[in-house]
N, C-alpha and C positions, 0 to 999 in steps of 0.2 A: 702169392705175390711173385715168387721166383719164376713160376712157370709163365706168368703174364709177361714178365720182363723178357723172358726168353723168346716168347712169341713176338714181341715187339721187335726184338733185335733181328730175328728171322725176316721181318717184314721190311727191314731198311733197304735202302737202294743198293742193289747188287754191286759189290765192289768196295762199299764204304767200310765193311767189316775187315777188309784186307789192307785198308790204308795205314800208312805209318804217318803219325802226325808230324808237322814241320817242326824242327828243332831249332829255335833261336839261339844266338849266342848266349853264354852265361852272363847275367847281369852283374854289374860291379858290386852292388850292395849285397847280392846273394852270396858271392865269394867271400865278402868281408865277414858276413855272419857266420858262414860254415867254418871258415878257418880262423876267425879272430883277428883278421888282418886290418890295418889302418886303411880306410876306404881311399884316402888320398894317396897312398902308395901303389895302388893297383893300376896296371896298364892293360887296357882293353883294346885288343887287336883282333877282334872275332867277328864283327858284323859288318865290315866294310863301310863304316861311318866316316863321315867327313871330320878330320881331326882339327880342322881350322876354327871351329867355334861358328856361331851364326853371324850372317852378314848384318851390319849395322842398319841397313835398309829394312831388313826383315824384322829386326827388334822394334824399330820405330813403327812399322806397320801393325805388328802384334799389339803394341800399346795402345794405338789408336782403336783397335778392334774391341777393346775391353768395354767401351762404353755401350756396345750393342750386344752384350752377352746374353740378354733375354730374348733376342730376335733369332728366328730361323735363318740359316744361311740362304744365299741365293741358290735354288735348287738347279738352276741352269748353268751357274757359273759364268755369267755373261762377261764379266771383266777379265777373268783369266783366259776364257776362250779367245776373247778379242785380243789379249797380249800374245797368246800362242799364234793366233792367225797372223798377226802383223810380224812377228819374229821369223816364222817358219814359212810364210806365204801359203798359208791354208785357209780354207773356208771354215767359219765356226761350226757348220753343220757336218764337217768331217770329223769332229772332235768328241770323244767321250771321256769324261773326267772319272777318276777312280780314287778310292781311299788307298793310295799307293798303286803302283802298277800291278801288284798282286791282285787287287781287286778287279782291275780291268781283265787280267788273265782269266779270272774266275767267271766274269761275264761272258767272255768269249766261249768258254766251255759250256756254259748254261744255254747260250743262245744257238750253238752250232753243233754240240755233241749230244749223243743219246745212246741207249742200249742197242748193240748190233753195229755200231759205228766205231771207228778208232782214231786215234791221234798219233801221228808220228813224231818222234823226238829222239835226240841223241842219247846214248849212254853218257853218263856224267853230266847230264843237263840239269837245270835248275829244278829243285824238288817240287815246286808248285805245279809243274805240268802234269805229272802223274797224279798228284792229289786232286787237281780240279778235274782231270779226266775221269778218274775212278768215282769221284763223288757224283757224277751224273749217270753213272752206270755204263759209260763207254769203256772200250778196250785200250790197252797200251800196246803201241807198235814201236818197241825200242830198238834203235839201229846201233850196232857196235861202233865205238868211236875209233878214230884213226889218230894215233899219237896224242890221245887225250882230247882231240878236237873233233868237230862235226865232220863226218865223212858224207859231204853233200851228194856225190853220185850215188852212193849206197842209200841215202835217204830218199832220193828221187825214185829209185828202184823199188823201195819198200811200199810206196804208195799203191794201194789197191782199190777196188770198187768200194770198199767200206770205209775208206779213209776220208774224213771230213776236214781235219785240221792238221797242219804241220807246225810245230813250235820250233823256232830257230833263235838261239841266243847269241848275240854278237856285240861285244865280246861275251864269252860263256862264263857263267858262275857254276862250279867253283874252280874250273881249270884256268881261266883267263885267256883261253885261246881265241883267235879271230880268223874269219874267212874273208877273202878279198872280192873286189867288184866282178872280176871275171868268173870266179867260182859261183858267185850269187847270181848272175845273169844266166849263166849256163844251167844252174839249178832250176831258176824260174821257167826257163824255156821248156823243162820237162815236166812241169807241174800242170795237171788239167786245171782248167778255169773254174771247175766246180769245187776245188780244194781250196780252203783258205790257209794262207800262209802268215803266220804270226812271227814277226821280226822283233824280238825283245832286245831293246837297246838301252837297258838300264844303266850301262857303263860307257855309252857312246862319247860323252863329254871328256872322258880320259884318254881316248885313243889318238895317238899321234902317228898316223900311217897314211901315206898318200893314196893307197889303194883300197882304204876303207869305204864300204858302200853305204853312205848315209841313206837310211831307208826312206826318209821323208822325200827325198828326190825322186824316188822311184814310184811313188804313189800314182802320178798321172799315167804311168805305163802299165801298171798292174792293178786291175780292179779287184783282184783277190787277195791283195796284199793289206795286212794291219801292221802298224808300227806301234809298239808301246815303249813309253819312256817314263821316267820317274824324277821327282825332286829330292829324293832321299839321299842321293849319293853326292855328286859334284855340287848340287846347290845347298846341301847341308840341312835339309828338311826332314830327316828320318823320323823324328818324333811326331810330326804333324801329319804324315801319311797323305801324300797327294801324288797322283801320276795320271797319265792320260794315254789314250789311244788315238791314232789318226788313220783314217781309211776313207774308202768311198762313202758319200753321204748316206747310200741306201743301207750299207752295212752298220754305220753308226746309228742310224735310225733304229735298227733292230737291237743293238746293244743298249741304247738309251730306253728301250722298253723294258728291259729286265733289270736296269740299273735301279738300285734303292733310291728314294727321294732323299736328298740331303745327305748323300753319301760322302761329300767332302764338306767339312765344317768351315765356318766363316774365317777362323784363324788360318787354317791351311790355304783357303782361296787367296786371302790378303797376302800371306807370306810368299805364296808361289808367284804372285804378280810382281812383288817387290824383288824377289830373287832373280826373276827372269830379266829384270831391268839392270841388275848389278852385275855388269860384265867385268868389272875390276875384280870382284870377289871370285867370279868364276876362273879368271885368269890366275889368281892366287892359288886357288884350289888345284888347278892343273900343275902349276909350278911346284907346289909343295909335294904333290903326288910323284912327279918325275924326279924330284930330288930324293925323296924317301925310297922310291923303287931302285934307284941306282945305289942308294946306301945299303938296302937289304941285299940286293944282288951281290955286291962287293962283300959284305959280311958273310953271307951264305957260302960264297966261294972260298973265302978264307977259312971256313970251317969244313970245307971239303964236301958240302952238301949240294945236291942237284935240286932243281926246281923247273916247273913248267913255265916257259916264257910267257909273260902276261901283259895283256893290253888293258887291264882294268886297274882298281885300286887296291889289289891284293896279289899275293903270291902263293901258289901251292908248293909247299916244300916237301921233297921226297927224302924220308929217313932210311929207306931200304929195309925196314922192318916194321913191325907193328908200332905205330906211332902213339898208341894209347898211353903207355907209361911215361912217354916224354911230355905229353900233354898234362898228365897229373902233376909231373914234377914241376912244370912251368905254373900251374895253378898254385901249387904249395907255395911258390915264390911271388905270388901276385901278378902273374902275367897271363892274360886270357887270349887264347887263340882259338881257332876253330878245327875241331876234328871232323874229318869227312868220311869216316868209315861208312856212314849211312849213304854215301854216294857210291859205294863200292871201291873206295880209295883208302883202305886202313893203313897204308904206309905213309900217308900224307897228312900234313897239317896245313890249313889255309891261314895265312897271316895277313891281316889287313895292313895297309900302310898308314902309319901314323905320323906324328910329329917327328923330327930328327931325334929328339930326346926319348920319345917312346920307342922308336926303332932301335936305338942303341941300348936301351934297357932290355928289350927282347933279345938282341944279339949277345949282349954280355952274360944274361941269364942262361941262355941257350949253351953257350960255351962253358959255363960252370958245370951245367948238367951233363953235357957230353964228355967233359973231362973226368 
């Protein structure tokens, strides 16, 4: 039996054996079990979740959906596509729905990457890019970052005859960095039409910068552009897993051919439609994030700690040494943040922006540890 399993493993898609699985933030209940902590005393600032709680409109939509629990969801997501089309001036045939934007990123890799081809992305970029690329047997073309940010000229220069896809995250996770309009337009001018550019805008709703390039506005100009977004962050639907891609109808058609039927469930579809209409909730999410970011920046500065300026709902904090022991000390006191050593950033911890009370708990606990 052992030899048989060994043979099966050797027959797996090339690259899969070398994959490092995605590491999610530690769940609150897991930490409570491990350390015997009161679950209500634990503060989780590890997964870039919205601390505001769900929108009342979303809760009402979910309650109504319970009556149809025995029915399959709308496989085409008609109502959500219609809502997205109306909100962002898109055509429904430009949209591909996913089980979170991760699902859409994986669909792109499955549809456009293959052995012998490569995907270009930046050092310190989102971990799903290499996972999805290697899972289909394609090669990684990783470009060194510049000040922890995308070096777009270097990424354009790295494109070769085997490049099929370029992944750009704006803002980037886990660094929080952003590139502007001029940089983006200059980059796109250097990209061959045959190369697909994936602009991952999971954190776009949090950006407050005049020069931010809203990817959806550039779709009419670039036929090789795909914009991916999610409802997990600013819209507060992380648990339900719903995201989408917008692109040329011909590309969306290919993505929808490899998309699993019913990949977004009825609850997620209804919740996303409700969340999209709740502009007041979105404004509150942004305001809470702006306030919390200022609070963390002030507190980290008071502690003499540096950090990467962030345009998302998190901050990557530089401790100038291996941050592993500090992470463990925070866990022991019931504060969960995100180590990013797996991104090649062992001296950093990524801290999601929570409520004012949660942020203060983190800062106070950190001060005790550092003292």
